[in-house]
N, CA, C and O atoms as CSV, one atom per row, in Angstrom:
chain,resi,resn,atom,element,x,y,z
A,1,MET,N,N,-23.239,14.804,1.145
A,1,MET,CA,C,-22.789,13.529,1.876
A,1,MET,C,C,-22.871,13.555,3.077
A,1,MET,O,O,-22.174,14.477,3.499
A,2,ALA,N,N,-23.602,12.762,4.246
A,2,ALA,CA,C,-23.214,13.429,5.652
A,2,ALA,C,C,-22.115,12.582,6.358
A,2,ALA,O,O,-22.037,11.356,6.277
A,3,ASP,N,N,-21.409,13.260,6.949
A,3,ASP,CA,C,-20.431,12.454,7.574
A,3,ASP,C,C,-20.335,11.709,8.688
A,3,ASP,O,O,-19.482,10.863,8.957
A,4,GLY,N,N,-21.640,12.215,9.586
A,4,GLY,CA,C,-22.114,11.899,11.247
A,4,GLY,C,C,-22.211,10.162,10.877
A,4,GLY,O,O,-21.989,9.577,9.817
A,5,PRO,N,N,-22.650,9.623,12.270
A,5,PRO,CA,C,-23.261,8.308,12.242
A,5,PRO,C,C,-24.882,8.436,10.828
A,5,PRO,O,O,-25.521,9.394,10.394
A,6,VAL,N,N,-24.937,6.973,10.579
A,6,VAL,CA,C,-25.869,6.516,10.179
A,6,VAL,C,C,-26.596,6.032,11.000
A,6,VAL,O,O,-26.183,5.338,11.930
A,7,LEU,N,N,-28.048,6.372,10.755
A,7,LEU,CA,C,-29.100,5.952,11.852
A,7,LEU,C,C,-29.620,4.339,10.735
A,7,LEU,O,O,-29.479,4.311,9.512
A,8,SER,N,N,-30.196,3.189,11.574
A,8,SER,CA,C,-30.968,2.220,11.159
A,8,SER,C,C,-32.356,3.329,11.341
A,8,SER,O,O,-32.470,4.393,11.948
A,9,HIS,N,N,-33.381,2.462,10.448
A,9,HIS,CA,C,-34.859,3.025,10.655
A,9,HIS,C,C,-35.233,2.335,11.949
A,9,HIS,O,O,-36.461,2.412,11.988
A,10,ARG,N,N,-34.805,1.698,13.031
A,10,ARG,CA,C,-35.140,1.778,14.463
A,10,ARG,C,C,-34.289,2.967,15.582
A,10,ARG,O,O,-34.557,3.248,16.750
A,11,GLY,N,N,-33.239,3.465,14.713
A,11,GLY,CA,C,-33.229,4.822,15.266
A,11,GLY,C,C,-31.182,4.403,16.145
A,11,GLY,O,O,-30.359,5.064,16.778
A,12,SER,N,N,-31.272,2.998,15.625
A,12,SER,CA,C,-29.973,2.955,16.769
A,12,SER,C,C,-28.767,2.995,16.058
A,12,SER,O,O,-29.180,2.571,14.978
A,13,LEU,N,N,-27.440,3.224,15.871
A,13,LEU,CA,C,-26.552,3.502,15.095
A,13,LEU,C,C,-26.248,1.776,14.026
A,13,LEU,O,O,-26.726,0.711,14.416
A,14,VAL,N,N,-25.551,1.869,12.960
A,14,VAL,CA,C,-25.793,0.762,11.748
A,14,VAL,C,C,-24.383,0.532,11.572
A,14,VAL,O,O,-23.810,1.459,10.999
A,15,SER,N,N,-23.519,-0.643,11.973
A,15,SER,CA,C,-22.372,-1.021,12.135
A,15,SER,C,C,-21.217,-0.387,10.864
A,15,SER,O,O,-21.584,-0.222,9.701
A,16,GLU,N,N,-20.058,-0.140,11.257
A,16,GLU,CA,C,-19.358,0.360,10.453
A,16,GLU,C,C,-19.589,-0.136,8.947
A,16,GLU,O,O,-20.157,0.446,8.022
A,17,PRO,N,N,-19.020,-1.295,8.986
A,17,PRO,CA,C,-19.122,-1.959,7.115
A,17,PRO,C,C,-20.728,-1.499,6.603
A,17,PRO,O,O,-20.979,-1.275,5.419
A,18,ARG,N,N,-21.643,-1.412,7.581
A,18,ARG,CA,C,-23.224,-0.803,6.676
A,18,ARG,C,C,-23.046,0.537,6.315
A,18,ARG,O,O,-23.363,0.902,5.183
A,19,GLN,N,N,-22.403,1.608,7.445
A,19,GLN,CA,C,-22.235,2.460,7.700
A,19,GLN,C,C,-21.344,3.001,6.526
A,19,GLN,O,O,-21.571,4.153,6.157
A,20,LEU,N,N,-20.191,2.171,5.801
A,20,LEU,CA,C,-19.644,2.605,4.451
A,20,LEU,C,C,-20.360,2.274,3.194
A,20,LEU,O,O,-20.269,3.096,2.283
A,21,LEU,N,N,-21.139,1.071,2.982
A,21,LEU,CA,C,-21.816,0.731,2.073
A,21,LEU,C,C,-23.593,2.178,1.615
A,21,LEU,O,O,-24.275,2.515,0.646
A,22,ALA,N,N,-23.467,2.489,3.145
A,22,ALA,CA,C,-24.537,3.968,2.805
A,22,ALA,C,C,-24.073,4.657,2.793
A,22,ALA,O,O,-24.589,5.694,3.209
A,23,ARG,N,N,-22.654,4.672,2.290
A,23,ARG,CA,C,-21.777,6.116,2.182
A,23,ARG,C,C,-21.401,6.307,0.905
A,23,ARG,O,O,-21.474,7.390,0.323
A,24,VAL,N,N,-20.914,5.079,0.340
A,24,VAL,CA,C,-20.859,4.407,-1.370
A,24,VAL,C,C,-22.087,4.501,-1.530
A,24,VAL,O,O,-22.114,5.696,-1.823
A,25,ARG,N,N,-23.382,4.104,-1.580
A,25,ARG,CA,C,-24.774,4.264,-2.220
A,25,ARG,C,C,-25.061,5.533,-2.594
A,25,ARG,O,O,-25.683,5.750,-3.634
A,26,ASN,N,N,-24.570,6.675,-1.651
A,26,ASN,CA,C,-25.087,8.064,-1.832
A,26,ASN,C,C,-24.094,8.478,-2.473
A,26,ASN,O,O,-24.141,9.668,-2.786
A,27,VAL,N,N,-22.819,7.653,-2.912
A,27,VAL,CA,C,-21.882,8.448,-3.526
A,27,VAL,C,C,-22.828,8.099,-5.083
A,27,VAL,O,O,-23.414,8.923,-5.785
A,28,MET,N,N,-22.742,6.970,-5.235
A,28,MET,CA,C,-23.117,6.253,-6.866
A,28,MET,C,C,-24.617,6.715,-7.072
A,28,MET,O,O,-25.122,6.357,-8.135
A,29,ALA,N,N,-25.219,7.286,-6.409
A,29,ALA,CA,C,-27.052,7.710,-6.663
A,29,ALA,C,C,-26.321,9.328,-6.787
A,29,ALA,O,O,-27.298,9.787,-7.379
A,30,SER,N,N,-25.622,10.219,-6.715
A,30,SER,CA,C,-25.465,11.255,-6.848
A,30,SER,C,C,-25.463,11.682,-8.607
A,30,SER,O,O,-25.314,10.837,-9.489
A,31,ALA,N,N,-25.623,12.875,-8.812
A,31,ALA,CA,C,-25.371,13.142,-10.184
A,31,ALA,C,C,-24.174,13.773,-10.618
A,31,ALA,O,O,-24.075,14.647,-11.479
A,32,ASP,N,N,-23.059,13.123,-9.778
A,32,ASP,CA,C,-21.572,13.301,-10.440
A,32,ASP,C,C,-21.315,12.473,-11.212
A,32,ASP,O,O,-21.753,11.326,-11.128
A,33,GLU,N,N,-20.267,13.042,-12.462
A,33,GLU,CA,C,-20.036,12.269,-13.257
A,33,GLU,C,C,-19.383,10.785,-12.491
A,33,GLU,O,O,-19.101,10.566,-11.313
A,34,ASN,N,N,-19.284,9.852,-13.805
A,34,ASN,CA,C,-18.382,8.518,-12.909
A,34,ASN,C,C,-16.858,8.624,-12.673
A,34,ASN,O,O,-16.332,7.617,-12.198
A,35,GLN,N,N,-16.119,9.619,-12.913
A,35,GLN,CA,C,-14.832,9.657,-12.521
A,35,GLN,C,C,-15.170,10.079,-11.166
A,35,GLN,O,O,-15.061,9.241,-10.270
A,36,ALA,N,N,-15.651,11.520,-10.827
A,36,ALA,CA,C,-16.164,11.850,-9.547
A,36,ALA,C,C,-16.305,11.060,-8.529
A,36,ALA,O,O,-15.612,11.271,-7.534
A,37,GLN,N,N,-17.061,10.175,-8.547
A,37,GLN,CA,C,-17.953,8.890,-8.318
A,37,GLN,C,C,-16.848,7.827,-7.608
A,37,GLN,O,O,-16.624,7.425,-6.466
A,38,PHE,N,N,-16.261,7.600,-9.024
A,38,PHE,CA,C,-15.019,6.605,-8.127
A,38,PHE,C,C,-13.624,6.814,-7.555
A,38,PHE,O,O,-12.805,6.063,-7.026
A,39,ASP,N,N,-13.654,8.183,-7.872
A,39,ASP,CA,C,-12.778,9.391,-7.336
A,39,ASP,C,C,-12.956,9.093,-5.227
A,39,ASP,O,O,-12.188,8.728,-4.337
A,40,GLN,N,N,-14.259,9.476,-5.299
A,40,GLN,CA,C,-14.603,9.710,-3.658
A,40,GLN,C,C,-14.792,8.604,-2.880
A,40,GLN,O,O,-14.582,8.533,-1.669
A,41,ILE,N,N,-15.365,7.370,-3.916
A,41,ILE,CA,C,-15.314,6.284,-2.813
A,41,ILE,C,C,-14.151,5.641,-2.647
A,41,ILE,O,O,-14.183,4.806,-1.744
A,42,SER,N,N,-13.276,5.736,-3.138
A,42,SER,CA,C,-11.625,5.422,-3.547
A,42,SER,C,C,-11.201,5.811,-2.196
A,42,SER,O,O,-10.695,4.983,-1.437
A,43,LYS,N,N,-11.460,7.513,-1.735
A,43,LYS,CA,C,-11.261,8.207,-0.627
A,43,LYS,C,C,-11.747,7.686,0.725
A,43,LYS,O,O,-11.103,7.610,1.771
A,44,LEU,N,N,-13.133,7.313,0.467
A,44,LEU,CA,C,-13.710,6.929,1.208
A,44,LEU,C,C,-13.550,5.305,2.001
A,44,LEU,O,O,-13.880,5.098,3.169
A,45,ILE,N,N,-12.982,4.283,1.080
A,45,ILE,CA,C,-12.486,3.186,1.394
A,45,ILE,C,C,-11.100,3.257,2.185
A,45,ILE,O,O,-10.979,2.616,3.229
A,46,ALA,N,N,-10.226,3.908,1.770
A,46,ALA,CA,C,-9.140,4.028,1.917
A,46,ALA,C,C,-9.243,5.029,3.284
A,46,ALA,O,O,-8.218,5.247,3.930
A,47,THR,N,N,-10.358,5.541,3.629
A,47,THR,CA,C,-10.585,6.056,5.133
A,47,THR,C,C,-11.170,5.191,6.183
A,47,THR,O,O,-11.017,5.509,7.363
A,48,TYR,N,N,-11.748,4.256,5.898
A,48,TYR,CA,C,-12.485,3.560,6.622
A,48,TYR,C,C,-11.596,2.626,6.275
A,48,TYR,O,O,-12.134,1.761,6.967
A,49,MET,N,N,-10.483,1.928,5.682
A,49,MET,CA,C,-9.922,0.891,5.787
A,49,MET,C,C,-8.248,1.557,6.771
A,49,MET,O,O,-7.332,0.803,7.099
A,50,VAL,N,N,-8.266,2.637,6.964
A,50,VAL,CA,C,-7.478,3.466,7.302
A,50,VAL,C,C,-5.729,2.837,6.471
A,50,VAL,O,O,-4.748,2.218,6.883
A,51,ALA,N,N,-6.133,3.416,5.232
A,51,ALA,CA,C,-5.077,2.396,4.133
A,51,ALA,C,C,-4.163,3.869,3.758
A,51,ALA,O,O,-4.332,5.064,3.998
A,52,GLU,N,N,-3.388,3.268,3.226
A,52,GLU,CA,C,-2.591,5.047,2.655
A,52,GLU,C,C,-2.653,5.030,1.492
A,52,GLU,O,O,-2.310,6.107,1.004
A,53,VAL,N,N,-3.043,4.017,0.530
A,53,VAL,CA,C,-3.319,3.791,-0.660
A,53,VAL,C,C,-4.717,2.438,-1.292
A,53,VAL,O,O,-4.615,1.213,-1.221
A,54,CYS,N,N,-5.861,3.230,-1.845
A,54,CYS,CA,C,-6.832,2.373,-2.483
A,54,CYS,C,C,-7.278,3.179,-3.907
A,54,CYS,O,O,-7.685,4.315,-4.150
A,55,SER,N,N,-7.042,2.222,-4.549
A,55,SER,CA,C,-7.197,1.989,-5.935
A,55,SER,C,C,-8.377,1.471,-6.973
A,55,SER,O,O,-8.237,0.278,-6.703
A,56,ILE,N,N,-9.064,1.476,-7.612
A,56,ILE,CA,C,-9.779,1.075,-8.320
A,56,ILE,C,C,-9.496,1.134,-9.950
A,56,ILE,O,O,-9.167,2.184,-10.503
A,57,TYR,N,N,-9.644,0.017,-10.574
A,57,TYR,CA,C,-9.506,-0.225,-11.498
A,57,TYR,C,C,-10.485,-0.503,-12.038
A,57,TYR,O,O,-11.504,-0.586,-11.352
A,58,ILE,N,N,-10.551,-0.750,-13.469
A,58,ILE,CA,C,-11.729,-1.282,-14.523
A,58,ILE,C,C,-11.441,-2.202,-15.929
A,58,ILE,O,O,-10.865,-1.790,-16.935
A,59,CYS,N,N,-11.974,-3.491,-15.727
A,59,CYS,CA,C,-11.660,-4.190,-16.387
A,59,CYS,C,C,-12.046,-3.910,-17.690
A,59,CYS,O,O,-13.252,-4.108,-17.835
A,60,ARG,N,N,-11.384,-3.457,-18.870
A,60,ARG,CA,C,-11.655,-3.520,-20.121
A,60,ARG,C,C,-11.760,-4.135,-20.993
A,60,ARG,O,O,-10.893,-4.998,-21.129
A,61,SER,N,N,-12.838,-4.046,-22.042
A,61,SER,CA,C,-12.597,-5.777,-23.217
A,61,SER,C,C,-11.588,-6.151,-23.279
A,61,SER,O,O,-11.348,-7.113,-22.549
A,62,ASP,N,N,-10.576,-5.681,-24.061
A,62,ASP,CA,C,-9.163,-6.436,-23.904
A,62,ASP,C,C,-8.624,-7.498,-22.880
A,62,ASP,O,O,-7.708,-8.306,-23.035
A,63,ASP,N,N,-9.424,-7.284,-21.802
A,63,ASP,CA,C,-9.011,-8.107,-20.439
A,63,ASP,C,C,-8.108,-7.345,-19.976
A,63,ASP,O,O,-7.463,-7.999,-19.156
A,64,ARG,N,N,-7.603,-6.002,-20.090
A,64,ARG,CA,C,-6.686,-4.961,-19.628
A,64,ARG,C,C,-7.414,-4.550,-18.153
A,64,ARG,O,O,-8.626,-4.334,-18.132
A,65,LEU,N,N,-6.737,-4.472,-17.137
A,65,LEU,CA,C,-7.245,-3.104,-15.976
A,65,LEU,C,C,-6.515,-1.905,-16.259
A,65,LEU,O,O,-5.344,-1.600,-16.484
A,66,GLU,N,N,-8.046,-1.116,-16.133
A,66,GLU,CA,C,-7.485,0.090,-16.390
A,66,GLU,C,C,-7.549,1.112,-14.964
A,66,GLU,O,O,-8.623,1.032,-14.369
A,67,LEU,N,N,-6.644,1.943,-14.432
A,67,LEU,CA,C,-6.414,2.525,-12.980
A,67,LEU,C,C,-7.118,3.485,-13.388
A,67,LEU,O,O,-6.806,4.434,-14.107
A,68,TYR,N,N,-8.620,3.067,-12.645
A,68,TYR,CA,C,-9.307,4.546,-12.852
A,68,TYR,C,C,-10.003,5.195,-11.869
A,68,TYR,O,O,-11.159,5.582,-12.040
A,69,ALA,N,N,-9.251,5.378,-10.623
A,69,ALA,CA,C,-9.287,6.252,-9.288
A,69,ALA,C,C,-8.408,5.863,-8.247
A,69,ALA,O,O,-8.216,4.680,-7.967
A,70,THR,N,N,-7.883,6.783,-7.679
A,70,THR,CA,C,-6.729,6.087,-6.913
A,70,THR,C,C,-6.488,6.989,-5.423
A,70,THR,O,O,-6.749,8.171,-5.647
A,71,LYS,N,N,-6.257,6.865,-4.633
A,71,LYS,CA,C,-6.345,7.720,-3.326
A,71,LYS,C,C,-4.638,6.846,-2.662
A,71,LYS,O,O,-4.641,5.693,-2.232
A,72,GLY,N,N,-3.502,7.630,-2.729
A,72,GLY,CA,C,-2.510,7.477,-2.568
A,72,GLY,C,C,-1.494,7.106,-3.305
A,72,GLY,O,O,-0.381,6.830,-2.859
A,73,LEU,N,N,-1.898,7.076,-4.729
A,73,LEU,CA,C,-1.195,7.057,-6.312
A,73,LEU,C,C,-0.852,7.729,-6.787
A,73,LEU,O,O,-1.386,8.765,-6.390
A,74,LYS,N,N,0.301,8.057,-8.068
A,74,LYS,CA,C,-0.032,9.573,-8.315
A,74,LYS,C,C,-1.301,9.528,-8.949
A,74,LYS,O,O,-1.915,8.484,-9.166
A,75,ALA,N,N,-1.845,11.126,-9.361
A,75,ALA,CA,C,-2.595,11.275,-9.996
A,75,ALA,C,C,-2.494,10.984,-11.613
A,75,ALA,O,O,-3.571,10.812,-12.182
A,76,SER,N,N,-1.423,10.921,-12.318
A,76,SER,CA,C,-0.890,11.001,-13.360
A,76,SER,C,C,-1.249,9.731,-14.046
A,76,SER,O,O,-1.397,9.556,-15.255
A,77,ALA,N,N,-1.372,8.816,-13.007
A,77,ALA,CA,C,-1.350,6.953,-13.536
A,77,ALA,C,C,-2.501,7.049,-13.559
A,77,ALA,O,O,-2.735,5.845,-13.662
A,78,VAL,N,N,-3.548,7.542,-13.547
A,78,VAL,CA,C,-5.198,7.543,-13.265
A,78,VAL,C,C,-4.888,7.610,-15.012
A,78,VAL,O,O,-4.078,8.245,-15.685
A,79,HIS,N,N,-6.142,6.456,-15.398
A,79,HIS,CA,C,-6.078,6.099,-17.143
A,79,HIS,C,C,-4.925,6.321,-17.950
A,79,HIS,O,O,-5.019,6.655,-19.131
A,80,ASN,N,N,-3.671,6.123,-17.266
A,80,ASN,CA,C,-2.402,5.990,-17.995
A,80,ASN,C,C,-1.797,4.395,-17.791
A,80,ASN,O,O,-1.039,3.787,-18.546
A,81,ALA,N,N,-2.425,3.927,-16.462
A,81,ALA,CA,C,-1.502,2.646,-15.941
A,81,ALA,C,C,-2.190,1.471,-16.159
A,81,ALA,O,O,-3.321,1.533,-15.677
A,82,PHE,N,N,-1.875,0.142,-16.845
A,82,PHE,CA,C,-2.508,-0.825,-17.233
A,82,PHE,C,C,-1.849,-1.961,-17.011
A,82,PHE,O,O,-0.689,-2.280,-17.273
A,83,LEU,N,N,-3.163,-2.823,-16.240
A,83,LEU,CA,C,-2.055,-4.332,-16.274
A,83,LEU,C,C,-2.795,-5.173,-16.531
A,83,LEU,O,O,-3.978,-4.963,-16.267
A,84,ARG,N,N,-2.327,-6.735,-17.277
A,84,ARG,CA,C,-2.822,-7.709,-18.098
A,84,ARG,C,C,-2.593,-8.538,-16.963
A,84,ARG,O,O,-2.356,-8.177,-15.810
A,85,VAL,N,N,-2.705,-9.862,-17.489
A,85,VAL,CA,C,-3.077,-11.142,-16.688
A,85,VAL,C,C,-1.225,-11.441,-16.954
A,85,VAL,O,O,-0.468,-11.520,-17.922
A,86,GLY,N,N,-1.098,-11.557,-15.075
A,86,GLY,CA,C,0.084,-12.303,-14.773
A,86,GLY,C,C,1.069,-10.866,-14.217
A,86,GLY,O,O,2.239,-11.020,-13.868
A,87,GLU,N,N,0.448,-9.628,-14.208
A,87,GLU,CA,C,1.249,-8.685,-14.265
A,87,GLU,C,C,1.013,-8.483,-13.141
A,87,GLU,O,O,0.210,-7.550,-13.153
A,88,GLY,N,N,1.241,-8.824,-11.952
A,88,GLY,CA,C,1.041,-8.285,-10.696
A,88,GLY,C,C,0.244,-8.758,-9.508
A,88,GLY,O,O,0.067,-9.969,-9.646
A,89,ILE,N,N,-0.272,-8.346,-8.478
A,89,ILE,CA,C,-1.335,-8.732,-7.249
A,89,ILE,C,C,-2.914,-8.478,-8.000
A,89,ILE,O,O,-3.692,-9.380,-8.310
A,90,ILE,N,N,-3.119,-7.113,-8.177
A,90,ILE,CA,C,-3.898,-6.259,-8.839
A,90,ILE,C,C,-4.938,-7.627,-9.507
A,90,ILE,O,O,-5.945,-8.172,-9.057
A,91,VAL,N,N,-4.172,-7.827,-10.714
A,91,VAL,CA,C,-4.663,-9.026,-11.168
A,91,VAL,C,C,-4.891,-10.216,-10.747
A,91,VAL,O,O,-5.821,-10.792,-11.311
A,92,ASP,N,N,-4.457,-10.659,-10.101
A,92,ASP,CA,C,-4.618,-11.916,-9.136
A,92,ASP,C,C,-5.980,-11.341,-8.261
A,92,ASP,O,O,-7.098,-11.856,-8.258
A,93,ILE,N,N,-5.633,-10.381,-7.681
A,93,ILE,CA,C,-7.696,-10.133,-6.749
A,93,ILE,C,C,-8.610,-10.228,-7.722
A,93,ILE,O,O,-9.525,-11.043,-7.604
A,94,ALA,N,N,-8.494,-9.298,-8.991
A,94,ALA,CA,C,-9.429,-9.328,-9.941
A,94,ALA,C,C,-10.330,-10.873,-10.110
A,94,ALA,O,O,-11.487,-11.261,-9.945
A,95,ALA,N,N,-8.915,-11.483,-10.572
A,95,ALA,CA,C,-9.486,-12.958,-11.266
A,95,ALA,C,C,-9.906,-14.000,-9.818
A,95,ALA,O,O,-10.094,-15.207,-9.972
A,96,SER,N,N,-9.985,-13.490,-8.772
A,96,SER,CA,C,-9.993,-14.148,-7.534
A,96,SER,C,C,-11.710,-13.823,-7.243
A,96,SER,O,O,-12.655,-14.481,-6.807
A,97,GLY,N,N,-11.519,-12.532,-7.711
A,97,GLY,CA,C,-13.132,-11.799,-7.145
A,97,GLY,C,C,-13.206,-11.671,-5.016
A,97,GLY,O,O,-14.088,-11.689,-4.158
A,98,ARG,N,N,-11.892,-11.567,-5.055
A,98,ARG,CA,C,-12.116,-11.589,-3.490
A,98,ARG,C,C,-11.401,-10.212,-3.164
A,98,ARG,O,O,-10.681,-9.792,-4.069
A,99,PRO,N,N,-11.495,-9.353,-1.880
A,99,PRO,CA,C,-10.962,-8.559,-1.634
A,99,PRO,C,C,-9.547,-8.550,-0.968
A,99,PRO,O,O,-9.245,-9.723,-0.750
A,100,PHE,N,N,-8.572,-7.714,-0.563
A,100,PHE,CA,C,-7.355,-8.578,0.010
A,100,PHE,C,C,-6.447,-7.258,0.306
A,100,PHE,O,O,-6.029,-6.388,-0.458
A,101,ALA,N,N,-6.314,-7.430,1.611
A,101,ALA,CA,C,-5.308,-6.377,2.364
A,101,ALA,C,C,-3.687,-6.517,2.432
A,101,ALA,O,O,-3.483,-7.718,2.610
A,102,LEU,N,N,-2.282,-5.739,2.363
A,102,LEU,CA,C,-1.426,-6.138,2.775
A,102,LEU,C,C,-1.074,-5.028,3.304
A,102,LEU,O,O,-1.731,-4.027,3.019
A,103,ALA,N,N,0.068,-4.928,4.220
A,103,ALA,CA,C,0.610,-4.116,5.428
A,103,ALA,C,C,1.654,-3.983,4.368
A,103,ALA,O,O,2.102,-2.851,4.546
A,104,ASP,N,N,2.240,-4.488,3.430
A,104,ASP,CA,C,3.414,-3.772,2.828
A,104,ASP,C,C,3.621,-4.699,0.996
A,104,ASP,O,O,4.328,-5.683,0.778
A,105,VAL,N,N,2.964,-4.132,0.233
A,105,VAL,CA,C,2.610,-4.491,-1.039
A,105,VAL,C,C,4.198,-4.240,-1.682
A,105,VAL,O,O,4.419,-4.441,-2.876
């Protein structure tokens, strides 16, 4: 995965959000296993957002959210932390389907 600037088909620099999406696309297109892909994506987004913490939760069939990848939380919490409806801001974000950024959670 290239860390330098991404160029459009016309040779000009692509905007930062598009650059991030291109990098996420490259990670998802890689042959890495899902866990490695999501680990990389959480790090990419944290870097782009200049955030200390970026976590990815997966909605399981029983409507629990499972912590699947994180940059900034304890690695031991991955696949061991679960949230249900009404348990914290993460569930509210999942219910609304909108991104959310806080200075202090």
